[in-house]
N, C-alpha and C positions, 0 to 999 in steps of 0.2 A: 470718790469715787468723780466716775470721765467726765467732765464738761458740755454740755449741749448747748454750744453758744448758738444764740441765734443769730443771722447774717442780718441786719440794718436792712439792709435792702429787702428781706421776705419779711421783716416785721414787717415794714412799711405799707407792705400788700395788705395785710393779716388784718391792718386798722379798718382798714375796710369789710372786714368780717366777724364782727369781735362776736357778732346774732349769731346763736345758731340757727338753721334750718327752720327748727322747731319754733322758737321762736314766734314766727308766724302766722302758728295754727291759734283757733280757739280765746279769741278778741271778743270776750261777750262782755264780762263782768264789769262796770268799771272797778276803781279804786272805791276802800272805804275812806269815810272823812279823814282828812288828816290834822295831825294835831304840831302845837309849837315845841316840838320834843326837840333838842339839839340834841342828843347822844341813843345811838340804842346799841346793846347787845347782839351777837350775833351768835349763836352755842351751835356749834358741830360735832360730827361722831368723829373730829379729830383737835378737839379743846376749844375755848372761846374766846373772841377778839371783841373789840369794841372801837367802834364808829364815831365819832364825832362831824356835825351834817354844817352844808355849808351855804346855808341860808341865805346870806348876804349877795353871793355871788352865783347862784343858780336855786331861788326858790322854786320853781315851776320842777325843775326835777325833785328838789326834797320831801316836797307835798305827797309827788305820784310815789316814793317810796316808803313817805311813810302811811300811805294808804292803800297801797301793798302788806306794810306790817300791821297797820289796823286789824286784816280781817284774816292776819294765818295765813296768807299766800305762801310765804317763803317756805313757810313749816313745811318739810318733808322733799323739800325740792334739792338738787344737789350741788357742789359744783362741781363743776361736769366739762370742765377746761383747764390744761393746766399743763402753760407753757415756761418751766422755772427760771427761763432770763427773759421772761418777758411776764405775764400777770397768770391768775387764776379769776378764773369765772364761772357764776354761777346765777342760781333765781330762776329759773325756768324750767327744769327737764327733772323727770321724776328718776329713780335712779333704773330703770329700764329703759333708759333714752329718750319717753314721749316728752311730750312739750302736757305741764301742768295747764291743763284746762281754768280757762275763768282768768286768761291775762286782760289787763285793761286796754285801753284805747291807745295808742302810739300818741305822745306829746310832740311837744315842741325840743328843738333843742336848744341848749344856753352855753356850749362850747365856746369860751373866751378868753383871750389872751393876757387874760392876769393870772391864771391858775394853771400852775404846768404838771404833768406827767411825773412827777418825781416819788421814789418809792416809799410804798403806803398810802397813796390817794387812792382813792374809790370813784370812781366815773361810771356813766350807762352803756351799756351795750345795745348795737345798735348794728340794723341790717345794713347791704349792700344796694340794696331801693335808693337810701338815699339819708341826708343826713335827721328830717323831722321820724325816727320809724322806730327810741323806742321807747318799750313797754316795763316790761318788769328785772329782765335781764341786769346783772352788773357785772365790774372786774375790778380787782382792786393788782397796782401796777408792784409787782415787784423787785423789780429794778427799777431808775433813774430810765424815762422812754421816751426819750428828746421828739425820737422822727413822729410821735404822736400832737407833740405842739405844731406843728407845722400845719395842717389845716386849719385855715381863717374860723376868725369868731362863727357859728352857726352850721359850721360844717364838720367838726371834728366829734370831740367825744365829751361827752358832757360830763367834769368831772365836779362830784356834789358833796365829798367829803376826807374825810382823810384818818386813819390808824391811829388812834390813840394807844391803846393796849392789847395785846395778845400778837405782833411780830411774830416771836419763837410758836404762836400754832402754824402761823401764815408761809412763815419757812420751810416748818413737818411738811405742811399740802404740797410745797412747789416742791416737795424733791419726793415725794409718792412716787411709786415705777406708772408708767404711761403705756397704754398702746394706739394702735390707731383709731379716728371716729368716725363716723361715716359717710365724711369724705374724704378719708383715706390720712389728716391730719392726728400726727403722731401726739398727743393731747387727750385721753381719755384716760381717766385715774382707773387702775386694773379693778380695783374694791373703789364701790362709792363710799364717796365723802357728804353724809349727807346733813344736811343745816336741819339739826332738829329745832330750832325756832329763832327768829329776831324780835325782839321788844323793846322797848323807851325803857332807861332807865335815868337817873338824876343827877349831876352834875357830883354831888356826895358819892352817887356809889362808884362815880368814874375815877375818884380820887383812889378811894378804899381798896378799887381794882389795880390802877396802875401804884399804888403803895404793896400792895400781893404782888405785882412781877417782880418791883425791885426786892423786893424780898428773897424770893427765887429766887431771882439771876443771883442776890451775892450767898446765898446758901452753895449753889451749883460751881460757883467761884471758890471756897473755901472745900468744898465736900471735895473735888474732880482730881486734888494728886496722888487720893487713895482707892484703889477698886474699893466698891460699897458692899462688905461681910454680912453671909448670916451671921443671927447672936448664936453665943455661945449655948447650945443645950446639947448635950450629950447622946448621942445613941439617939440619933431619929427614926421615929418608928417609920415601921411602914407604912401604916394605916393608925392614923387615930381621929378621935370622936369629938365631937362639944358640941356642947349644947347651950343653944340663947335665947335664952329666955326673956322675950319682948312682952311690950303690951300689947301684944296682938294674936300673944300666943305663944309656945314653944317652936324652936327650926334646930332641928340634927342636922349637923356637918359631918362628912365623911372625909378627913383629909387625907391626900397622897404621898405618904411619907416618901417613895420609891422613886415615882417619878417627878414629884417636884420636892425635892428634903428640904433645900434653900426657902421656898415659901412656907413649905407646914411649920419649920425652927423659927422664924420668923414669928406667924401668926398666933402658934404654943405658948415662945413666950409673951406674947402678949395680953395672953387669956391667963397664964399666971400671976402676971404683973397686976389683974384685975383693971387693966388700961381698958378697955369695953366695956365696964361697967359704968351705967351713967349715961353713955352716948349715946346717938341717937342715928336712926336711918336718915340722910339729910336730906340725900336726894331719888325720888323716885320717878321713873318717865316706865307709864303704861307700853308695854308693847318691845322692851327695849332692857332694864335691869334697875335694881333697885342698889342703892349705894351709903356704907354706913364706915364706922369708926374712926369719923376724924372732926365731929364735934358735937358740941352739948347741943339742950335745951334750945339758946340764944343762940344758936348758929355761931359760936366761938370754938376757936380751937382751943381749951382750956386744960386740955395736957398736951404735955412734951411727948413726941414718938422718937422710938428710936431710930438709928441710922439707919440711911437706904440699905435697901439689898438689890442683891443684882438679879437681872429681869431671865426666867427660866422657861419663858415662851415656847423655847423648840423642844418639847417635852413629849409630846404627840397629845395630850392633853386638848380640846376644844372648846370653845366659848360655846356651848348647849343650856338648854331651858335644865336651869336645876344647876349648875355648875356656878361654882364659884371660881372666882381670880381676883387678883389684885388690882387696885387701880394704881396712876403715877397717873403724873404730870407729860402733855404731850412736848413732845419733842426730848423727853428726856429718859430712855426707857429702864436706865439704874436707878428712877426715883420713887420704886416704891416703898412704901414705909407701913403704918397702920389700919391705912384703907381698903375697902374693899366693897364688894359687888357680886351679888348673884342674876344670874344670865333670866329672865321670866318669857325669854323666848330664846330660838337658836340664833347667832350672832357671828355666822359665820366672817363678816369680815372684820372682826374685833381676833381672828386670827392670824389674820394676816399685817405685815410688817411694812404700816405708810409712814414712819417715822424712827428707822432704824428698829423697831420690835414691836411684837404685838403684845397682848394682852394674856398675863401668865399664869393659867390657871392649875389649881391646886389640891381640890376639892371637889365635891359634890352633897348637892342635898338627898339626905336618906329618907327622912321625916319630917311631915310639917309644910311641905309644898303649898297645903290648902292657907299657913298663914303669909308666906311669900306670896298668894294668888291675892290673899285681901289685902295686903300692905300695897303692892303695883297697881290698885284702882281705886286708891287715895288720894281723894283731891288735893292737888298743888297749885302753889303760888310762888312768889318773887319776896326777898327778905335781905334788901340792900342788893348787892351783886350776882347776891345767890338766886337762879332757877329751880323749880320745879321741887320748891321744896315742899315738903305736905305739911296741909293743912294740919292736922290733924298729931300732935307730938308720938313720932313711933321713937320710944324708947328702949334701949338693950339693958333691959331691969342688971342681967350676968352673963357673961360668957365661960362654962366653968368645963375643963377635960373628963367625957366619962371613962368609966372602965368598962371594956371589953362587953363585959355584961348587965351595965347598964343600957349602952346601948344600945343589944340583941332586945331588953325590955323592952324601951323606949318607939325601940322598929316597929316591932313585933304589936306593941298599943298603939300604933299609929299617930303618937303624937310628935 
């Protein structure tokens, strides 16, 4: 991929425009009462990241940010500005490019000479109208940006935190395809990158997240020497049926072995092993998807998955409502193993290659969509570092392959 180097002189001029024009609109509602939290988890459609907040150097800015977090303001906003050799910015615009209503009043600027704009630091975006104009929008430095340190205290951009987990996700975002925004700057993601939620987490949650990221990195190193291979299943069928018997009812899946032979063979291997039996749907987001196949009821990955497989996202199948696809790690296209998700709405954004690949669809629900719809509305909570966990445990009691005759009978019966 060719590097799009940003000349420092150009970046310097942009330092006074890190505020989208839409941000100056609709400053009606004040932020919610802040907390004394030190860490937040940012969940996006490209993965998660964790910020450590710097209350010592930017107390007003941290309280402002946590106020927006507390009232859920950031949920549904986007990472709307991506400059891959400079920064990524979000927290104020919706996927259609309009400002999210309800931003609070501007805050006093807390930029200082102590903190520097190094890679991974998080700072407030502001307008060209002056230093005391920041409201909700923030940016993450994806490289060291010493040009942003040249502004004097109170006149630059207030750094209020740093990324302590999730830099691989940020690096995936910085490489996403971009086009011109409404000012003509080539920085608008071609496919919206949505902030699903920002929530406070504990120091123990952070330790867990950092450890998990380290394990993932180590696994990537040990498996990178060879290409992912499909499991050894002879004669992958062009069409196969699987029944997921869950605590909410039965779901019948039709797998497309013709267009997605690797993913189909992989899924059938797990079914034949009884791998899914007793696992849960551990991630539920209404108006997005339901995900399962990796965790038990204690949110522990108690079963060892098979090696990852090659991503088949170019097979022509789309992430439409009712379609089943392989879950994978952000920034690692060929990392899918056992986890899968069912789209509960049309998710065109998952069909676009954002970090080197999209999400491979390999089948569809042909009976039991009412069960899927019942699962998608189950209230969710946070468990450790995991968000969107159903408060009601939704167990996959069994997953078994059906004969064509069994499948047709189930489909006809509407089960």
